[in-house]
C-alpha atoms as one frame of an Amber mdcrd trajectory, in Angstrom:
protein
  -7.050 -57.154  14.289  -8.726 -54.087  12.826  -7.446 -50.630  13.612  -9.305
 -47.335  13.960 -10.314 -45.460  10.820  -7.367 -43.126  10.150  -9.372 -40.379
   8.417 -11.682 -37.704   9.760 -15.291 -38.868   9.172 -17.516 -37.155   6.578
 -14.622 -35.423   4.809 -14.191 -35.720   1.067 -10.909 -37.556   1.736 -12.790
 -40.249   3.685 -15.495 -40.493   1.005 -12.879 -40.840  -1.749 -11.117 -43.574
   0.225 -14.422 -45.411   0.710 -16.128 -44.944  -2.677 -13.346 -43.999  -5.096
 -14.305 -41.695  -7.982 -17.308 -39.438  -7.249 -19.527 -37.419  -9.561 -21.646
 -34.269  -9.666 -24.838 -34.322 -11.697 -27.355 -31.681 -12.753 -30.893 -32.993
 -13.142 -32.041 -29.797 -14.920 -29.735 -29.947 -17.953 -28.965 -33.679 -17.493
 -25.192 -33.350 -17.440 -22.547 -34.714 -15.100 -18.851 -34.288 -14.345 -16.188
 -35.911 -12.218 -15.739 -34.367  -8.788 -12.213 -33.002  -8.563 -11.130 -32.897
  -4.930  -8.346 -30.316  -5.183  -8.685 -28.206  -2.049 -11.670 -30.185  -0.744
  -9.846 -33.098   0.881 -10.424 -32.036   4.492 -13.783 -30.264   4.010 -16.879
 -31.753   5.650 -19.036 -33.102   2.806 -22.264 -32.402   4.719 -21.689 -28.638
   4.614 -20.707 -28.265   0.947 -23.173 -27.526  -1.840 -22.522 -27.668  -5.572
 -24.119 -25.991  -8.566 -24.158 -26.529 -12.307 -21.783 -24.230 -14.195 -24.003
 -24.391 -17.263 -27.561 -23.705 -16.004 -27.002 -22.627 -12.381 -29.205 -25.337
 -10.887 -28.282 -27.400  -7.858 -25.852 -30.210  -8.603 -26.275 -33.532  -6.856
 -23.382 -35.463  -5.371 -23.257 -39.146  -6.350 -20.877 -42.079  -5.978 -21.979
 -43.978  -9.096 -21.466 -42.606 -12.593 -24.939 -41.357 -13.640 -25.013 -43.110
 -17.036 -24.608 -46.454 -15.255 -27.875 -45.933 -13.374 -31.122 -47.126 -14.893
 -33.153 -44.242 -16.327 -30.142 -41.921 -16.517 -28.600 -43.185 -19.731 -29.256
 -39.840 -21.452 -26.994 -37.840 -19.075 -23.971 -36.390 -20.875 -20.445 -36.025
 -19.578 -19.609 -32.311 -19.509 -16.161 -31.764 -18.091 -14.715 -28.303 -18.336
 -11.091 -27.461 -17.571 -11.921 -24.336 -15.522 -15.645 -24.266 -14.668 -17.020
 -20.956 -13.426 -20.100 -20.395 -11.333 -23.244 -19.532 -13.216 -24.719 -16.102
 -12.273 -27.969 -17.744 -11.119 -25.999 -20.003  -8.766 -24.100 -17.040  -7.346
 -27.402 -15.266  -6.702 -28.917 -18.375  -5.066 -25.869 -18.904  -2.847 -25.252
 -15.294  -1.773 -28.704 -13.745  -1.342 -30.795 -14.509   1.744 -33.690 -16.921
   1.163 -37.057 -15.384   0.381 -39.636 -15.662   3.115 -43.082 -16.848   2.065
 -45.923 -14.328   2.267 -47.768 -14.562   5.580 -51.414 -15.626   5.477 -53.900
 -13.827   7.721 -54.669 -15.940  10.763 -51.874 -18.373   9.965 -54.217 -20.534
   7.876 -53.051 -22.593   4.956 -54.894 -22.267   1.649 -57.538 -24.819   0.876
 -60.414 -26.339   2.781 -61.522 -24.586   5.970 -62.027 -26.676   9.083 -65.007
 -25.552  11.177 -64.581 -28.039  14.007 -66.998 -30.690  15.267 -70.689 -30.427
  14.440
């Protein structure tokens, strides 16, 4: 008989139990690193974002090593003992998002719709 799942759902602990080793990859500079879960075991994975310590771009979370995926053979393993946040990532994560400029009349750019003829 099966028992209930003993771990809190969506935590990194539950993901590690399900998938094993996980990875972070940067599609901008085409590098990846192992995800080290120290201090993240009981954090909800849906609320956590990651960034590249080299270029500052968003880092994607994946459960398969990127070089094993077709079309990603050129990704390079870039593990650093003590990675620090890139200044661009700090700016992106701490500053409020920019609001787009408002258009007069709420119209989108492009073709104007004049209604039925």
